[in-house]
Structure formats: structure tokens, C-alpha cells
TORKELUM-192824 format. One record per residue (C-alpha): x, y, z. Coordinates in nm, 4 decimals. Layout:
// TORKELUM-192824
xx | yy | zz
X | Y | Z
...
//
This chain:
// TORKELUM-192824
xx | yy | zz
-5.1998 | 1.0857 | -3.9685
-5.2613 | 1.4575 | -3.9627
-4.9596 | 1.6950 | -3.8429
-4.8554 | 2.0296 | -3.7436
-4.5131 | 2.1787 | -3.8089
-4.3547 | 2.3387 | -3.5033
-4.0280 | 2.4185 | -3.3748
-3.8417 | 2.3055 | -3.0479
-3.5087 | 2.4437 | -2.8608
-3.2861 | 2.1743 | -2.7766
-2.9513 | 2.1524 | -2.5813
-2.6483 | 2.0106 | -2.7100
-2.3565 | 1.8385 | -2.4996
-2.0177 | 1.8439 | -2.5355
-1.9696 | 1.4988 | -2.3896
-2.2572 | 1.3741 | -2.6454
-2.1957 | 1.5155 | -2.9667
-2.4248 | 1.5246 | -3.2619
-2.7240 | 1.4348 | -2.9887
-3.0164 | 1.6641 | -2.9031
-3.1482 | 1.6812 | -2.5471
-3.4783 | 1.8443 | -2.3675
-3.3943 | 2.1635 | -2.2167
-3.5239 | 2.0884 | -1.8708
-3.7723 | 1.7850 | -1.8133
-3.6155 | 1.4501 | -1.8563
-3.2851 | 1.6233 | -1.9860
-3.0341 | 1.3071 | -1.9581
-3.2119 | 1.1412 | -2.2461
-3.1071 | 1.1926 | -2.6056
-3.4116 | 1.2802 | -2.8456
-3.3641 | 1.1082 | -3.1915
-3.4241 | 1.2498 | -3.5200
-3.6879 | 1.1028 | -3.7618
-3.8788 | 0.8755 | -3.5219
-4.1958 | 0.9433 | -3.3772
-4.1810 | 0.9859 | -2.9978
-4.4688 | 0.9549 | -2.7426
-4.4729 | 1.1942 | -2.4454
-4.4378 | 1.0715 | -2.1043
-4.5059 | 1.2862 | -1.7761
-4.2344 | 1.3477 | -1.5807
-4.3410 | 1.5885 | -1.3020
-4.0276 | 1.7919 | -1.1947
-4.0016 | 1.9968 | -0.9057
-4.0045 | 2.3880 | -0.9697
-4.2043 | 2.3659 | -1.3158
-4.6020 | 2.3108 | -1.3542
-4.7242 | 1.9348 | -1.4789
-4.8091 | 2.0133 | -1.8401
-4.7544 | 1.6420 | -1.9767
-4.6721 | 1.6414 | -2.3409
-4.4083 | 1.7748 | -2.5916
-4.3908 | 2.1504 | -2.5674
-4.3291 | 2.2725 | -2.9367
-4.3159 | 2.6453 | -3.0587
-4.5289 | 2.7568 | -3.3393
-4.2175 | 2.9543 | -3.4301
-3.8536 | 2.8975 | -3.3301
-3.8556 | 3.1930 | -3.0980
-3.8044 | 3.1935 | -2.6954
-3.6411 | 3.5246 | -2.6202
-3.6541 | 3.4499 | -2.2363
-3.4040 | 3.1241 | -2.3126
-3.0483 | 3.1462 | -2.3429
-2.9595 | 3.0309 | -2.6955
-2.5837 | 2.9152 | -2.5830
-2.5349 | 2.5572 | -2.6413
-2.8768 | 2.5027 | -2.7955
-3.0082 | 2.4567 | -3.1573
-3.3718 | 2.4844 | -3.2809
-3.5252 | 2.1998 | -3.4796
-3.8077 | 2.1789 | -3.7022
-4.0700 | 1.9193 | -3.5707
-4.3969 | 1.7587 | -3.6379
-4.6737 | 1.6824 | -3.4005
-4.9614 | 1.4416 | -3.4342
-5.2873 | 1.6410 | -3.4854
-5.5483 | 1.3981 | -3.5315
-5.7188 | 1.5314 | -3.2265
-5.7693 | 1.8821 | -3.0900
-5.7771 | 1.8935 | -2.7406
-5.8265 | 2.2812 | -2.7432
-6.2195 | 2.2597 | -2.6660
-6.1584 | 2.0613 | -2.3743
-5.8688 | 2.2820 | -2.2272
-6.0746 | 2.6192 | -2.3103
-6.3134 | 2.4909 | -2.0422
-6.0387 | 2.4477 | -1.7766
-5.9449 | 2.7347 | -1.5266
-5.5575 | 2.6683 | -1.5669
-5.5949 | 2.6209 | -1.9487
-5.3763 | 2.2922 | -1.9585
-5.4163 | 1.9346 | -1.9157
-5.2674 | 1.7313 | -1.6528
-5.2421 | 1.4154 | -1.8702
-5.0847 | 1.3534 | -2.2247
-5.3252 | 1.4791 | -2.4883
-5.3493 | 1.1409 | -2.6633
-5.3269 | 1.1447 | -3.0289
-5.3498 | 1.5057 | -3.0673
-5.2571 | 1.8631 | -2.9013
-5.3666 | 2.1860 | -2.7977
-5.2253 | 2.5646 | -2.7963
-5.0987 | 2.6996 | -2.5122
-5.0451 | 3.0566 | -2.5221
-4.7736 | 3.2524 | -2.3586
-4.6362 | 3.6159 | -2.3491
-4.4146 | 3.7236 | -2.6815
-4.0878 | 3.7011 | -2.4785
-4.1847 | 3.3346 | -2.3932
-4.2462 | 3.2694 | -2.7871
-4.6442 | 3.3716 | -2.7894
-4.7968 | 3.0288 | -2.8923
-4.6661 | 2.6684 | -2.7678
-4.8407 | 2.3198 | -2.9045
-4.8400 | 2.0779 | -2.6148
-4.8795 | 1.7335 | -2.7822
-4.8579 | 1.3511 | -2.7232
-4.6231 | 1.2501 | -3.0201
-4.3492 | 1.4404 | -3.1924
-4.0774 | 1.3761 | -3.4503
-3.7950 | 1.5918 | -3.5234
-3.7124 | 1.6231 | -3.8854
-3.4159 | 1.8386 | -3.8706
-3.2013 | 2.0700 | -3.6982
-3.2137 | 2.4328 | -3.8318
-2.9395 | 2.6826 | -3.9302
-2.9402 | 3.0069 | -3.7557
-3.0110 | 3.1539 | -4.1006
-3.3282 | 2.9690 | -4.1495
-3.4280 | 3.0368 | -3.7768
-3.3984 | 3.4219 | -3.8552
-3.5917 | 3.3845 | -4.1744
-3.8903 | 3.1959 | -4.0261
-3.9304 | 3.4558 | -3.7483
-3.8718 | 3.7638 | -3.9805
-4.1635 | 3.5740 | -4.2033
-4.3971 | 3.6573 | -3.9184
//
């Protein structure tokens, strides 16, 4: 399996110590470490439907609060690059999970610049703030 390293911001809950949670969509279910996870689609009022795991190319999301949140290093499956299909679409995103692969979703710098949207993700480890700062300083 071909993979790409990325970064995802997770929420922490005082009532569930040691567990990671997605920020906005399907946020009540814990996200386990070291397990390959298949994305599902959970249409949510107020959010665009972009099924898949949303992962940053860098651990950077200045538009989001960092309070009660941590960055994790993740891997996404990259066997299929859906970018040529996405590039032909007006909305520049798929309305289905990108099976066995991923695509890039360009965002403004204040939203982290580049996101990957992927079908499969594995959370490798939680990063210390010093690691986040070093990764972002490197480029």
C-alpha cells in the first residue's frame, strides 16, 4: 500500500481522557490510534459534503482554536490519485469517498493551505507542540 504522511487536528474530551475525536463531523465517536480506518459520509447541516478523512499536509489550521485540541501524525492510503477526476469538476471535490485513494483540496493559507481528502487513514501518534512548531517552521 502506498501512503502519504499528513496531520490531523483532533479534539480532546475531559470526560474521555486519552481518546481522540474528530472536530466537527461524527464527533462523538473516538478515533483509535494505529488502526486503518475507512471513511464514511456523514452529511451535516452547515457543512459542505466532502466525504473522506480531511488531513492537512502540514499541522497548520490558524482559523481553528487549539484549545482542547491536539495534532496527530497520520497516514493516508494513496494507491489511487483522484486528482485528475477532481480537476475536471467545478466544485473541486468529490461527493463520494475517494476509494483506495485521495485528492488534494486547496485552501487559503489561513485554513492550512493544502488538505488531503482520503478514503483510509491511520493515526500514528499525537505530536507535542514543539514537534508541530518544528514541522511548520521547516516549510
